C-alpha positions in Angstrom: -27.0 3.8 3.5 -30.6 4.9 2.8 -32.7 6.8 5.3 -35.7 5.3 6.9 -38.8 7.3 5.9 -41.7 6.9 8.2 -45.0 8.4 7.1 -48.1 8.7 9.2 -51.3 7.9 7.5 -53.5 10.9 6.4 -57.0 11.3 7.8 -58.5 10.1 4.5 -56.3 6.9 4.6 -57.3 6.3 8.2 -61.0 6.6 7.3 -60.7 4.2 4.4 -58.8 1.7 6.4 -61.5 1.8 9.1 -64.1 1.3 6.5 -62.3 -1.8 5.2 -61.9 -3.2 8.7 -65.6 -2.7 9.3 -66.5 -4.5 6.1 -64.2 -7.4 7.0 -65.9 -7.7 10.4 -69.3 -7.7 8.8 -68.3 -10.4 6.3 -66.8 -12.6 9.1 -70.0 -12.2 11.2 -72.5 -12.6 8.3 -74.6 -15.7 8.1 -74.0 -18.2 5.3 -76.0 -17.5 2.2 -75.8 -13.7 2.4 -75.8 -12.1 -1.0 -72.3 -10.7 -1.8 -73.9 -8.1 -4.2 -76.1 -6.9 -1.3 -73.1 -6.6 1.0 -71.1 -4.7 -1.7 -74.0 -2.4 -2.2 -74.2 -1.7 1.5 -70.5 -0.9 1.6 -70.8 1.3 -1.5 -73.6 3.3 0.3 -71.4 3.6 3.3 -68.5 5.0 1.2 -70.9 7.4 -0.6 -72.2 8.7 2.8 -68.6 9.2 4.0 -67.5 11.0 0.8 -67.1 14.8 0.7 -68.3 14.8 -2.9 -65.6 17.2 -4.2 -64.1 14.9 -6.8 -65.9 13.4 -9.8 -65.2 9.7 -9.0 -66.9 10.0 -5.6 -69.7 12.4 -6.5 -70.7 10.9 -9.8 -69.1 7.5 -10.0 -70.3 6.1 -6.7 -73.9 7.1 -7.6 -73.7 5.4 -11.0 -72.1 2.3 -9.5 -74.8 2.2 -6.9 -77.5 2.5 -9.5 -76.0 -0.4 -11.5 -75.8 -2.6 -8.4 -79.4 -1.8 -7.5 -80.4 -2.9 -11.0 -78.6 -6.1 -10.4 -80.4 -6.6 -7.1 -83.8 -5.9 -8.8 -82.9 -8.3 -11.6 -83.2 -5.4 -14.1 -79.6 -5.5 -15.4 -78.5 -6.9 -18.7 -75.2 -7.0 -20.6 -76.2 -4.2 -23.0 -76.7 -1.8 -20.1 -75.5 1.8 -21.0 -73.1 1.8 -18.1 -71.2 -1.4 -19.3 -68.4 -1.2 -21.8 
């Protein structure tokens, strides 16, 4: 018989889970017609603000992704953008 292994979530997992719940509440409460890219950019900025910045995906990746999404919002993006592969 196998043992039951119960793990408590780490602090980082709890923070991320709370961020997801916050986004779900905002989506549910948002008025019809709200731009999904704008909402995603807001969530990305929130994640960037909560990041400690120690790892490359958070420190560099979130900034690059934010820049790409801002380009989309300003209608300055195109398929040949250097960030797209």
